[in-house]
Phi, psi and omega in degrees: 000326181296327178282328183284315190296322178296322179291322177294321178296316178295320177299321178294320179298314180293324178295317179293318181294331179276359182265096183296326178297320179292323181293334178263002176085024180280124176052084172100049179296332178292314179294326178294316178296321177295319180297317176300311183298312182292326177297314180291321177297320180294324177294320181284326183232074187292347181264005180270104182298321183296329179290319177299316180292324177294318177297317179298316179296316179295321180293316179295319178296318179296319177297314181297322179295331185260011178298147353284137180252127182272344185284125179295320183292327177291322179293315179297320178297316179297321178294317179297316178296321176297322178294322177297315179295318179295318178299317179296320180295318179296314179298320179298314182291322179290326182288330180071019178217182183295173180298148183263127175256110184299328181293316180292323181293323183289339180283337183269000000 
């Protein structure tokens, strides 16, 4: 995950920067601001699971607000983010305990 998340954060930054509707605040400026914030936080702190999940949630919400979306890359990104959220939910339920923070776990 430590190798994946910085690249995913950069991909999200470039995806958001290429979205002209988002830059002008069309349909979901709050989610757009959250996506920018979480992307940059994820790049700076790649071991924070909650930031990855927050970015995934903001991206999926932004995609849902803008439906129908004709862009293939936005659709693939939303599916990938949904898979990240679903995977986290399954792991959370199987573990039977609270969410795991990889940064806190590596310190112990």
